C-alpha positions in Angstrom: 103.4 8.8 77.9 101.1 7.0 80.4 99.7 3.8 79.0 96.5 2.2 80.2 96.6 -1.5 81.1 94.1 -4.2 80.3 95.3 -6.5 83.0 97.4 -6.7 86.1 100.5 -8.3 87.3 98.8 -10.7 89.8 95.1 -11.5 89.7 94.2 -11.2 93.3 90.9 -10.6 94.9 90.5 -10.9 98.7 87.2 -11.4 100.5 87.3 -10.5 104.2 86.8 -14.2 105.0 89.8 -16.1 103.5 89.0 -18.5 100.7 89.2 -22.2 101.5 92.7 -23.6 100.7 92.7 -26.4 98.1 93.1 -29.9 99.5 96.0 -30.5 97.2 98.5 -27.7 98.3 101.5 -29.2 96.6 102.0 -26.2 94.4 102.5 -23.8 97.3 104.2 -23.6 100.7 102.9 -21.6 103.6 105.7 -19.6 105.1 103.7 -17.9 107.9 100.0 -18.2 108.9 97.3 -19.2 106.4 97.2 -17.7 102.9 94.8 -14.7 102.7 93.3 -16.1 99.5 93.6 -19.2 97.4 97.3 -19.4 96.2 97.3 -18.6 92.5 98.3 -21.1 89.9 99.2 -20.5 86.2 101.2 -17.4 87.2 104.7 -18.8 87.6 106.8 -18.8 90.8 106.1 -16.0 93.2 105.6 -15.1 96.9 103.3 -12.9 99.0 103.6 -11.4 102.4 100.5 -9.7 104.1 99.8 -7.6 107.1 96.6 -7.9 109.1 93.4 -6.1 108.1 92.6 -2.9 110.0 93.4 0.8 110.6 96.6 0.4 112.7 98.8 1.7 109.9 98.4 4.5 107.4 101.2 3.9 104.9 104.1 1.7 103.9 107.8 2.2 103.0 110.3 -0.1 101.4 113.7 0.1 99.6 113.7 -2.4 96.7 117.1 -3.8 95.7 116.7 -4.4 92.0 117.7 -7.8 90.6 121.4 -8.1 89.9 120.5 -10.4 87.0 117.1 -10.6 85.1 116.0 -12.5 82.1 112.4 -12.8 81.1 113.2 -14.9 78.0 110.7 -12.7 76.2 108.0 -15.0 77.8 107.3 -13.4 81.2 106.8 -10.1 82.9 108.7 -9.4 86.1 107.0 -7.6 89.1 108.4 -6.2 92.3 105.4 -4.8 94.0 103.8 -3.7 97.3 100.1 -3.3 97.6 97.0 -2.0 99.5 94.1 -4.4 100.0 90.6 -3.3 101.1 87.5 -5.2 101.9 87.0 -6.4 98.3 90.5 -6.8 96.9 93.9 -5.5 96.2 95.8 -2.8 94.3 99.3 -3.8 93.1 101.8 -0.9 93.1 105.4 -0.9 92.2 107.7 -2.0 89.4 107.1 -4.0 86.2 109.7 -5.2 83.7 108.6 -6.6 80.4 112.2 -6.9 79.2 113.0 -3.2 78.7 113.7 -2.1 82.3 111.9 -1.5 85.6 109.1 1.0 85.3 106.4 2.3 87.7 103.1 0.3 87.5 99.8 -0.2 89.2 96.7 -2.3 88.8 93.5 -2.2 90.8 91.7 -5.6 90.7 88.4 -4.1 91.8 88.1 -1.0 89.7 90.0 -2.6 86.7 92.1 0.5 86.6 95.8 0.6 86.0 98.7 2.0 84.0 102.4 1.6 83.5 104.8 4.6 82.9 107.6 3.9 80.5 108.9 7.5 80.6 109.9 6.8 84.3 111.9 3.6 83.5 114.9 3.1 85.7 118.2 4.2 84.2 120.9 1.5 83.8 122.7 3.0 86.7 119.8 2.3 89.1 120.4 -0.3 91.8 117.5 0.4 94.1 114.0 1.9 94.2 112.3 3.6 97.2 108.6 3.0 97.2 106.0 4.7 99.5 102.2 4.3 99.2 99.0 5.0 101.1 95.2 5.3 100.7 94.1 8.9 100.4 90.4 8.5 100.1 87.9 5.8 98.9 88.8 6.4 95.2 92.4 7.6 95.4 95.8 6.1 96.4 99.2 7.8 96.5 102.4 6.2 95.0 106.0 7.5 95.2 108.9 5.8 93.5 112.5 7.1 93.4 115.4 5.2 91.8 118.9 5.3 93.4 122.4 4.4 92.2 125.0 2.4 94.1 126.1 5.6 95.9 122.6 6.4 97.1 122.1 9.3 94.6 118.7 9.8 92.9 118.8 8.8 89.2 116.1 9.2 86.6 112.8 10.9 87.2 111.0 10.7 90.5 107.5 9.3 90.1 104.9 10.8 92.5 101.1 10.6 91.7 97.7 10.3 93.1 96.1 7.3 91.3 92.4 6.5 90.8 91.0 3.2 92.1 87.5 1.9 92.1 85.3 3.1 95.0 83.7 0.8 97.5 86.9 -1.2 98.4 88.5 1.2 100.9 86.4 2.2 103.9 87.4 4.5 106.7 87.3 4.6 110.5 88.5 7.6 112.5 89.9 9.0 109.2 92.0 5.9 108.6 91.6 3.5 105.7 90.8 -0.2 106.6 93.3 -2.3 104.6 96.0 -4.8 104.5 99.5 -4.0 103.3 101.3 -6.5 101.2 104.3 -7.2 98.9 105.1 -9.7 96.2 107.7 -10.7 93.6 106.8 -12.7 90.5 107.6 -13.7 86.9 104.3 -13.9 85.2 103.8 -15.7 81.8 102.8 -13.3 79.1 100.4 -16.0 77.7 98.8 -19.2 78.8 100.4 -22.6 78.9 102.6 -24.5 81.2 102.8 -21.9 84.0 105.8 -23.4 85.7 107.8 -24.4 82.6 111.6 -24.2 82.5 111.9 -21.5 79.9 115.2 -19.9 80.9 113.7 -16.9 82.7 115.0 -15.8 86.1 115.1 -12.9 88.6 118.1 -13.1 90.9 119.7 -11.0 93.6 116.5 -8.9 94.4 115.5 -7.8 97.9 112.8 -5.9 99.7 114.8 -4.0 102.3 113.9 -1.7 105.2 110.3 -2.7 105.0 108.3 -0.5 107.4 104.7 0.5 108.2 103.7 3.9 109.6 101.4 3.9 112.6 100.6 7.6 112.5 103.6 8.7 114.7 106.4 6.2 113.9 107.6 3.6 111.5 107.6 -0.1 112.6 109.5 -3.0 111.1 107.5 -5.0 108.6 109.6 -8.1 108.1 108.1 -11.6 107.8 109.4 -12.5 111.3 107.5 -9.5 112.9 103.9 -9.3 114.2 103.1 -6.9 111.3 103.1 -9.9 108.9 100.3 -12.4 109.6 100.4 -14.4 106.3 103.1 -15.3 103.8 103.4 -18.0 101.2 105.3 -19.0 98.1 104.0 -20.7 94.9 105.9 -23.3 93.0 108.5 -23.4 95.8 110.9 -25.5 93.7 111.4 -22.4 91.6 111.7 -19.7 94.2 113.9 -19.2 97.3 113.0 -16.9 100.1 114.7 -15.8 103.3 114.0 -12.9 105.6 115.1 -10.8 108.6 113.2 -8.2 110.7 113.2 -5.7 107.8 114.3 -7.6 104.7 113.2 -10.3 102.2 115.8 -11.9 100.0 114.5 -14.0 97.0 115.4 -15.6 93.7 113.1 -16.9 91.0 114.4 -19.4 88.6 112.5 -21.0 85.7 115.7 -22.5 84.4 
């Protein structure tokens, strides 16, 4: 059954004018450009990568390589997400793992709407997940998730839904939504406390691969090294490694 959330994976709101970066930035490292919003503390090691804001693109695509090893130590929730960010804030879309497998998930920071879908949890044979998403109208987004095994065969149930979001965030010009496209990976503490503690949790061997944005007629590469990414950063860099190519991000999170 669909289960309604009371909170999201990452707590991100994004004004159109970026928030001032703290004078003491020792807890984060800018990978490219300037962070779109104040890097988040108290949420464990993670990273973000953002496109520019505008109407140049209409949807995103990525193939997520699921972690080859994952341990939340029963203290953290794992997230492998993409997102759509309007003029007021973002919508996280993708995969959540609370310790029982990767399942579809979304959270709208503006409308405070979201859900996770345990009936679509990835089978043990899944190695990858295809994710596509786009804005449909001012109050609706589309999310598609399909799990694959090592041979590229579909496994489990395909997730495909139109999801409600709060109105007022996404505006349109020429029939296209104004937004940023983003992605992130994180291990978020289930409760408060020492946000970067060494608690034995880790997410290793994960990747975002074949990252692309659709411009209305063709897909364009969406790697950190491309012009499609204008801002990327990692938080608590001593606990997260990140490398990239034109299409791919490779990362490991270790709170060990």
